[in-house]
Backbone as JSON, one array per atom type, in Angstrom:
{
  "sequence": "XXXXXXXXXXXXXXXXXXXXXXXXXXXXXXXXXXXXXXXXXXXXXXXXXXXXXXXXXXXXXXXXXXXXXXXXXXXXXXXXXXXXXXXXXXXXXXXXXXXXXXXXXXXXXXXXXXXXXXXXXXXXXXXXXXXXXXXXXXXXXXXXXXXXXXXXXXXXXXXXXXXXXXXXXXXXXXXXXXXXXXX",
  "N": [[11.0, 15.28, -17.55], [11.64, 14.27, -20.9], [13.29, 14.85, -24.09], [12.56, 13.36, -27.37], [15.2, 13.4, -29.43], [15.43, 11.99, -33.17], [16.34, 10.0, -35.85], [15.04, 9.07, -38.92], [15.25, 6.83, -39.71], [15.43, 2.93, -39.24], [17.14, 2.0, -37.26], [17.1, 4.25, -35.4], [14.58, 4.51, -34.51], [13.8, 2.27, -33.46], [15.53, 2.63, -31.16], [14.29, 4.86, -30.26], [11.91, 3.68, -29.27], [12.65, 2.13, -27.08], [14.12, 3.78, -25.42], [11.44, 5.35, -25.09], [9.77, 3.5, -23.72], [11.3, 2.75, -21.34], [11.12, 5.62, -20.2], [8.49, 5.87, -19.89], [7.79, 3.67, -18.43], [8.71, 4.56, -15.64], [6.98, 6.43, -15.3], [7.4, 9.01, -16.28], [7.47, 11.55, -18.93], [7.94, 12.28, -22.69], [9.04, 14.49, -25.0], [8.94, 14.33, -28.48], [11.05, 14.64, -31.81], [11.38, 13.68, -35.15], [13.83, 13.42, -37.42], [15.03, 13.57, -41.0], [17.8, 11.48, -41.62], [19.67, 11.9, -43.79], [19.41, 14.61, -44.7], [19.98, 17.23, -44.01], [18.94, 20.12, -44.31], [16.62, 20.18, -43.65], [17.04, 20.36, -40.8], [16.99, 22.64, -39.23], [14.53, 23.81, -39.29], [13.28, 21.17, -37.67], [14.55, 21.01, -35.24], [13.97, 24.03, -34.61], [11.4, 23.16, -34.05], [11.34, 21.3, -32.05], [12.5, 22.35, -29.84], [11.13, 24.29, -29.41], [11.97, 26.45, -30.32], [12.11, 30.34, -30.29], [12.24, 33.93, -30.87], [13.68, 36.69, -29.32], [13.79, 39.57, -30.46], [17.19, 39.82, -31.35], [17.72, 37.15, -30.78], [17.88, 33.89, -30.22], [15.41, 31.95, -28.13], [14.84, 28.77, -26.45], [11.44, 27.4, -25.94], [11.25, 24.66, -24.25], [10.55, 22.21, -22.0], [11.97, 20.37, -21.34], [14.95, 18.59, -20.06], [16.99, 16.88, -20.62], [17.89, 15.12, -23.93], [17.74, 12.72, -25.52], [19.27, 11.18, -28.05], [19.56, 9.38, -30.58], [21.66, 8.78, -32.71], [24.65, 8.5, -35.16], [28.14, 9.56, -33.99], [29.04, 11.22, -35.93], [26.92, 12.17, -36.98], [25.75, 13.42, -34.54], [27.79, 15.22, -34.19], [26.87, 17.47, -36.12], [24.19, 17.83, -35.54], [24.09, 19.1, -32.88], [25.14, 21.72, -33.34], [22.78, 22.94, -34.97], [20.92, 22.54, -32.58], [22.05, 24.68, -30.83], [22.1, 27.17, -32.19], [19.37, 27.54, -31.93], [19.24, 28.25, -29.64], [19.44, 26.31, -27.64], [20.94, 25.66, -25.06], [21.1, 24.35, -22.96], [20.45, 21.82, -22.54], [20.98, 18.62, -21.4], [22.85, 16.04, -23.27], [21.9, 12.5, -24.37], [22.49, 9.94, -25.22], [23.27, 7.04, -27.39], [25.73, 5.68, -27.23], [26.83, 4.29, -24.78], [25.48, 1.65, -25.26], [26.66, 1.35, -27.49], [29.3, 1.16, -26.96], [32.73, 0.13, -27.7], [35.44, -1.9, -27.95], [37.82, -0.5, -26.18], [39.55, -0.09, -24.9], [43.05, -0.19, -23.24], [44.21, -2.74, -22.89], [45.79, -6.21, -23.5], [43.94, -7.85, -24.06], [42.03, -6.7, -25.76], [43.55, -5.27, -27.52], [43.98, -7.78, -29.07], [41.37, -8.79, -30.44], [40.88, -6.54, -31.73], [42.13, -6.25, -33.65], [41.96, -8.84, -34.56], [39.61, -8.8, -35.77], [40.03, -6.77, -37.61], [42.03, -8.07, -39.18], [40.17, -9.68, -40.39], [38.48, -9.0, -41.58], [36.26, -7.31, -40.69], [36.05, -5.46, -39.74], [35.74, -2.09, -37.07], [35.58, -3.97, -33.48], [32.5, -3.4, -32.1], [30.24, -2.8, -29.04], [28.82, -5.29, -28.98], [30.11, -7.19, -29.98], [32.56, -7.22, -28.58], [31.61, -7.71, -26.13], [30.72, -10.84, -26.62], [33.27, -11.82, -27.38], [34.52, -11.71, -25.01], [32.96, -12.94, -23.32], [33.15, -15.47, -24.13], [35.77, -16.17, -24.0], [35.82, -15.73, -21.09], [33.99, -18.19, -20.33], [35.82, -19.92, -21.23], [38.15, -19.98, -19.19], [36.8, -20.47, -17.25], [36.35, -23.21, -17.43], [34.2, -25.51, -16.9], [32.91, -28.75, -16.19], [30.91, -31.49, -16.84], [29.09, -33.44, -15.06], [28.25, -30.53, -13.01], [27.4, -27.97, -10.53], [25.79, -25.56, -8.91], [27.02, -24.0, -7.13], [29.53, -24.62, -7.76], [29.58, -23.1, -10.35], [29.13, -20.48, -9.26], [31.73, -20.18, -7.63], [33.54, -20.5, -9.69], [32.64, -18.53, -11.42], [33.43, -16.68, -9.84], [36.49, -16.59, -9.63], [37.25, -16.26, -12.28], [35.98, -13.47, -12.9], [38.23, -11.94, -12.47], [39.64, -11.98, -14.97], [41.42, -10.37, -17.59], [40.07, -8.13, -19.51], [38.14, -7.24, -22.57], [37.19, -4.93, -22.59], [35.02, -2.93, -20.35], [35.29, -3.97, -17.33], [33.72, -6.88, -16.19], [31.64, -8.06, -13.38], [29.96, -9.79, -10.99], [28.05, -10.22, -8.29], [26.1, -11.75, -6.02], [24.52, -12.99, -7.48], [23.77, -11.73, -9.84], [24.9, -9.83, -12.49], [27.42, -6.86, -13.68], [28.44, -4.4, -14.96], [31.67, -2.28, -15.07], [31.29, 0.88, -16.69]],
  "CA": [[10.45, 14.96, -18.68], [12.68, 14.39, -22.05], [13.26, 15.26, -25.31], [13.92, 12.31, -27.89], [15.71, 13.56, -31.57], [15.6, 10.63, -33.66], [16.51, 10.18, -37.49], [13.78, 8.36, -39.29], [15.89, 5.16, -39.74], [15.12, 1.92, -38.2], [17.87, 1.87, -35.69], [16.57, 5.49, -34.48], [12.97, 4.71, -34.35], [13.97, 1.03, -32.4], [16.18, 3.12, -29.78], [13.33, 5.48, -29.66], [11.11, 2.89, -28.71], [12.96, 1.35, -26.41], [13.75, 4.66, -24.33], [10.18, 5.46, -24.26], [9.33, 2.21, -22.97], [11.99, 3.0, -20.23], [10.85, 6.38, -19.48], [6.99, 5.97, -19.17], [7.88, 2.92, -16.91], [9.46, 5.58, -14.75], [6.29, 7.48, -15.2], [8.27, 10.09, -17.39], [6.77, 11.91, -20.41], [9.33, 12.48, -23.36], [8.57, 15.32, -26.22], [9.51, 13.43, -29.55], [11.0, 14.83, -32.75], [12.35, 13.03, -35.61], [14.82, 14.11, -38.92], [15.61, 12.26, -41.71], [19.52, 11.84, -41.44], [20.46, 12.14, -44.67], [18.6, 15.5, -45.25], [20.55, 18.2, -43.25], [18.3, 20.81, -44.97], [15.27, 20.07, -43.0], [17.42, 20.09, -39.81], [16.78, 23.61, -38.67], [13.11, 23.73, -38.72], [13.26, 20.32, -37.06], [15.22, 21.61, -34.21], [13.31, 25.17, -33.94], [10.25, 22.95, -33.44], [11.87, 20.66, -31.09], [13.31, 23.23, -29.13], [10.19, 25.48, -29.45], [12.09, 27.85, -30.61], [11.34, 31.64, -30.49], [13.09, 34.99, -30.95], [13.76, 37.67, -28.54], [14.74, 40.5, -31.05], [17.44, 39.41, -32.38], [18.16, 36.08, -29.89], [17.01, 32.81, -30.14], [15.22, 31.37, -26.86], [14.38, 27.64, -26.85], [10.71, 27.28, -24.71], [10.98, 23.42, -23.67], [10.62, 22.21, -20.57], [12.95, 19.03, -20.36], [16.31, 19.0, -19.38], [17.22, 15.62, -21.18], [17.78, 14.75, -25.04], [18.38, 11.55, -26.22], [20.04, 11.39, -29.48], [20.04, 7.97, -30.83], [22.26, 8.7, -33.9], [25.89, 8.2, -35.12], [29.11, 10.82, -33.8], [29.17, 12.28, -37.02], [25.34, 12.98, -37.2], [25.66, 14.21, -33.67], [28.62, 17.01, -34.62], [26.04, 18.01, -36.89], [22.99, 18.31, -35.19], [24.21, 19.76, -31.64], [24.99, 23.17, -33.92], [21.54, 23.66, -34.76], [20.67, 23.17, -31.08], [22.71, 25.92, -30.35], [21.94, 27.97, -33.12], [18.24, 27.75, -31.68], [19.33, 29.25, -28.14], [19.39, 25.55, -26.48], [22.21, 25.16, -24.62], [20.31, 23.82, -21.13], [19.88, 20.14, -22.22], [21.86, 16.97, -21.33], [22.5, 15.41, -24.42], [22.29, 11.49, -24.45], [22.71, 8.92, -26.81], [23.38, 5.07, -27.49], [27.05, 5.56, -26.88], [26.84, 3.28, -23.98], [25.03, 0.46, -25.68], [27.52, 0.97, -28.73], [30.75, 0.99, -26.66], [33.5, -0.41, -28.11], [36.21, -2.35, -27.04], [39.07, 0.76, -26.48], [40.68, -0.62, -23.91], [44.77, -0.53, -23.93], [44.56, -3.94, -22.87], [46.28, -7.03, -24.85], [42.97, -8.53, -24.79], [41.22, -5.39, -26.69], [44.16, -5.31, -28.81], [43.74, -8.99, -29.65], [40.23, -8.46, -30.8], [40.84, -5.58, -32.67], [43.25, -7.17, -34.77], [41.63, -10.74, -35.42], [38.07, -7.87, -36.85], [40.63, -6.16, -38.93], [42.63, -9.28, -39.86], [39.2, -11.32, -40.89], [37.99, -7.62, -43.0], [35.34, -7.04, -40.29], [36.11, -3.53, -39.13], [36.13, -2.31, -35.74], [34.52, -4.71, -32.7], [31.2, -2.79, -31.22], [30.07, -3.41, -28.13], [28.01, -6.67, -28.24], [31.18, -8.18, -30.52], [33.51, -7.09, -27.42], [30.85, -8.75, -24.83], [30.58, -11.89, -26.76], [34.97, -12.1, -26.96], [34.76, -11.32, -23.5], [31.93, -14.1, -23.11], [33.73, -17.34, -24.93], [37.11, -16.17, -22.95], [35.78, -16.54, -19.52], [33.64, -19.42, -20.17], [36.74, -21.33, -21.63], [38.43, -19.67, -18.0], [35.82, -21.38, -15.97], [36.42, -25.02, -17.15], [33.21, -26.41, -15.81], [33.22, -29.75, -16.25], [29.7, -31.65, -16.51], [28.19, -32.47, -14.28], [28.35, -29.06, -12.12], [26.54, -27.79, -9.24], [25.18, -24.11, -8.94], [27.96, -23.53, -6.15], [31.09, -24.81, -8.77], [29.55, -22.22, -11.17], [29.31, -19.42, -8.65], [33.12, -20.53, -7.35], [34.7, -20.2, -10.78], [32.66, -17.34, -11.79], [34.3, -15.54, -8.85], [37.83, -16.46, -10.05], [37.04, -15.97, -14.12], [36.13, -12.34, -13.01], [39.46, -11.26, -12.12], [40.62, -11.86, -16.14], [41.82, -9.22, -18.73], [38.85, -7.79, -20.51], [38.3, -6.61, -23.8], [35.85, -4.09, -22.54], [34.82, -2.4, -19.26], [35.26, -5.34, -16.79], [32.41, -6.86, -15.36], [31.5, -8.23, -12.14], [29.11, -10.91, -10.47], [27.47, -10.05, -6.97], [24.73, -11.65, -5.85], [24.0, -13.59, -8.71], [23.8, -10.39, -10.76], [25.85, -9.2, -13.31], [27.16, -5.32, -13.52], [29.77, -3.99, -16.0], [31.72, -0.34, -15.01], [31.65, 1.17, -17.7]],
  "C": [[11.5, 14.99, -19.94], [12.48, 14.61, -22.98], [14.29, 13.94, -26.12], [13.76, 12.82, -29.58], [15.98, 12.29, -31.9], [15.73, 10.85, -35.01], [15.59, 8.98, -37.62], [14.13, 6.98, -39.99], [15.74, 4.08, -38.99], [15.44, 2.07, -37.16], [17.19, 3.01, -34.98], [15.11, 5.14, -33.93], [12.84, 3.19, -33.52], [14.68, 1.86, -31.3], [15.31, 4.27, -29.15], [12.77, 5.0, -28.76], [11.56, 2.29, -27.48], [13.88, 2.66, -25.1], [12.63, 5.34, -23.82], [9.69, 4.64, -23.55], [10.41, 2.46, -21.37], [11.32, 3.8, -19.38], [9.46, 6.08, -18.61], [7.12, 4.34, -18.18], [8.12, 3.54, -15.76], [8.37, 6.85, -14.21], [6.61, 8.78, -15.73], [7.51, 10.3, -18.22], [8.36, 12.59, -21.54], [8.27, 13.1, -24.92], [9.96, 14.49, -27.99], [9.73, 14.37, -30.85], [11.66, 14.0, -33.46], [13.13, 13.62, -37.21], [15.24, 12.85, -39.92], [17.21, 12.54, -41.78], [20.5, 12.24, -42.06], [20.51, 13.81, -45.51], [18.95, 16.28, -44.41], [19.72, 19.85, -43.72], [17.1, 21.1, -44.0], [15.61, 20.26, -41.43], [17.12, 21.25, -38.72], [15.52, 23.78, -38.43], [12.56, 22.53, -37.46], [13.89, 20.88, -35.3], [14.52, 22.79, -33.44], [12.0, 24.55, -33.1], [10.25, 21.6, -32.08], [12.42, 21.12, -29.68], [12.09, 24.09, -27.99], [10.79, 26.72, -28.93], [12.01, 29.01, -31.1], [12.4, 32.65, -30.21], [12.6, 36.21, -30.08], [14.63, 38.83, -29.23], [15.08, 39.7, -31.95], [18.39, 37.84, -31.82], [17.15, 35.06, -29.84], [17.08, 32.42, -28.5], [14.35, 30.24, -26.91], [12.86, 28.17, -25.11], [10.78, 25.89, -23.85], [10.98, 23.07, -22.39], [11.34, 20.96, -20.24], [13.83, 19.4, -20.8], [17.41, 18.06, -20.14], [17.26, 15.69, -22.9], [18.27, 13.71, -25.35], [18.09, 11.29, -27.49], [20.68, 10.16, -29.67], [20.68, 7.92, -32.03], [24.27, 8.82, -33.69], [26.93, 9.71, -34.25], [29.0, 11.56, -34.76], [27.62, 12.63, -37.4], [25.28, 13.99, -35.69], [26.56, 15.66, -33.52], [27.66, 17.9, -35.28], [24.93, 19.14, -36.01], [22.95, 19.29, -33.96], [24.25, 21.61, -32.04], [23.92, 23.3, -33.9], [21.05, 23.73, -33.74], [20.78, 24.35, -30.78], [22.48, 27.35, -30.95], [20.23, 28.64, -32.98], [17.88, 28.47, -30.17], [19.33, 27.79, -27.23], [20.75, 25.27, -26.59], [22.11, 24.48, -23.33], [20.63, 22.16, -21.2], [21.21, 19.61, -21.91], [21.88, 16.13, -22.08], [22.83, 13.76, -24.21], [21.8, 10.84, -25.6], [22.95, 7.64, -26.47], [24.84, 5.13, -27.19], [27.52, 4.63, -25.96], [26.35, 2.25, -24.31], [26.33, 0.33, -26.74], [29.06, 0.97, -28.34], [31.66, -0.26, -26.71], [34.67, -1.24, -27.6], [37.49, -1.13, -27.27], [40.04, 0.89, -25.37], [42.36, -0.38, -24.24], [44.8, -2.18, -23.66], [45.03, -5.36, -23.72], [44.87, -7.78, -25.07], [41.93, -7.87, -25.53], [42.2, -5.54, -27.94], [44.2, -6.66, -30.07], [42.53, -9.0, -30.51], [40.45, -7.56, -31.95], [41.51, -5.9, -33.92], [42.58, -8.57, -35.53], [40.24, -9.78, -36.13], [38.86, -7.67, -37.77], [41.24, -7.37, -39.77], [41.69, -9.84, -40.94], [38.7, -10.2, -41.52], [36.79, -7.24, -42.53], [35.43, -5.92, -39.28], [36.51, -3.63, -37.91], [35.04, -2.82, -34.72], [33.72, -3.7, -32.34], [31.13, -3.62, -29.8], [29.66, -5.2, -27.73], [29.44, -7.33, -29.62], [32.29, -8.21, -29.08], [32.77, -8.06, -26.13], [30.81, -9.93, -25.21], [32.21, -12.62, -26.65], [35.04, -12.48, -25.77], [34.1, -13.06, -22.82], [32.51, -15.37, -23.4], [34.9, -17.14, -23.95], [36.8, -16.35, -21.99], [34.99, -17.58, -19.7], [34.8, -20.38, -20.32], [38.04, -21.36, -20.06], [37.75, -20.61, -16.97], [36.15, -22.85, -16.36], [35.52, -25.32, -17.29], [33.33, -27.74, -16.15], [31.54, -30.56, -16.12], [29.91, -33.15, -16.19], [28.13, -31.56, -13.07], [27.07, -28.67, -11.31], [26.47, -26.23, -9.52], [26.59, -23.28, -7.77], [29.27, -23.73, -6.94], [30.85, -23.55, -9.54], [29.78, -21.05, -10.52], [31.29, -19.06, -8.39], [33.93, -20.05, -8.84], [33.89, -18.75, -11.57], [33.31, -16.15, -11.21], [35.42, -15.25, -9.16], [37.92, -16.0, -11.32], [36.84, -14.3, -13.78], [37.54, -11.12, -13.36], [40.18, -11.09, -13.7], [40.69, -10.79, -16.74], [40.41, -9.16, -19.66], [39.18, -6.73, -21.46], [38.01, -5.56, -23.88], [36.09, -3.54, -20.9], [34.53, -3.95, -18.35], [34.3, -5.85, -16.42], [32.65, -7.95, -13.82], [30.34, -9.26, -11.66], [28.64, -10.77, -8.5], [25.66, -10.72, -7.01], [23.9, -12.56, -6.67], [23.09, -12.68, -10.06], [24.9, -9.97, -11.08], [26.17, -7.96, -13.44], [28.68, -5.48, -14.66], [30.42, -2.16, -15.64], [32.06, -0.14, -16.05], [32.33, 2.56, -17.81]]
}
């Protein structure tokens, strides 16, 4: 079983829904708790309820049965939330977040550097996962240089050679018609 500790904002709720769908597909269960992301004064009580915190003398003891918690929030808020969990005695959980989905181009490659510079120069901030994947896709499509008409065999041949390009993010590869990314 899992725990889900999510902010009440739209992003937190959407990520919670996606996570719960995956959990239920695998026949697992999840305990859910929500908190207002801007109101840290309520977090202590939310954490106590989330982990089932009780006191044994002066020592907080969690009673939760789940062993992993999904927290779809920013790193900034996560740094504030985790101490609340520890304060309630919960130091056993595997904490999961959306960082894999939000992974930005942090590679030292020249392609990542070019994307980061272009985004900064245009005032768009730091690229995230979706911008990086879009950038890599457009670059890969141009490297494939497919001309119409094309055949599936030509696409597969071009994909095989294009996957060796320099990526701005984690490299992608194709095998048996399926894409994978080494995060």
